[in-house]
C-alpha positions, -999 to +999 in steps of 0.1 A: -130+370-193-156+374-226-158+403-245-191+423-243-190+441-277-214+470-285-233+476-317-203+502-327-175+479-317-166+490-282-157+466-257-176+472-225-155+446-205-123+470-205-145+503-204-135+523-171-172+538-171-186+504-173-167+492-148-168+520-127-190+513-094-178+537-065-183+573-064-145+578-067-142+555-094-172+575-112-154+609-107-123+595-121-144+585-152-160+618-155-128+637-154-111+613-179-142+619-201-136+655-199-098+654-202-099+635-235-128+656-248-159+637-246-178+658-222-174+695-222-175+694-186-167+672-156-205+658-152-218+642-122-217+607-111-252+601-118-247+612-154-216+595-163-229+560-147-231+535-173-265+523-179-255+502-211-263+507-248-303+510-257-324+523-279-332+555-259-298+566-257-285+594-280-259+578-302-231+603-314-225+583-346-265+577-350-259+541-353-288+530-326-314+548-348-296+530-380-295+496-366-334+501-355-343+511-392-324+481-406-339+456-380-304+443-366-289+443-329-251+454-342-238+471-373-220+440-385-252+422-389-265+446-416-264+439-450-247+474-459-220+470-434-196+484-438-210+518-444-204+555-446-214+557-406-189+531-400-165+548-418-167+583-401-169+564-367-139+549-372-121+581-386-133+598-353-121+569-332-087+574-348-089+612-339-101+601-302-072+574-301-046+603-312-060+628-283-062+599-256-023+590-264-017+628-257-036+636-222-038+603-208-018+583-183+000+551-198-028+532-173-058+554-186-049+550-223-042+511-218-078+509-205-091+530-232-074+513-259-087+480-249-123+492-249-127+520-276-096+514-301-101+482-316-138+489-331-130+475-364-117+439-354-145+437-328-172+444-355-159+419-374-161+390-346 
């Protein structure tokens, strides 16, 4: 299985949200995202369903707009990489990782770790 790395270094191939297909899988993802603090409530299946990264989505790290401004598809293609936004994103990711270790089952954490907590290495590929 090959990687599918987002502009910020996430690996979609391992992401529970990207891989959720059934209503039950989507509901579990919505509950998991709430449990780890990525949502302020359990959202609907339609809202949690992954539609991929795109320029119309809001990025909490402000990276979608930044890559557009710099004319690159991914952060690691930018002449300013690594930058303050990347450093801030990695710092936030470390905090999320700690929270996930505390509240997730071993299986949930393993999936999230592969998907979201190797950003720096993924960006350097």
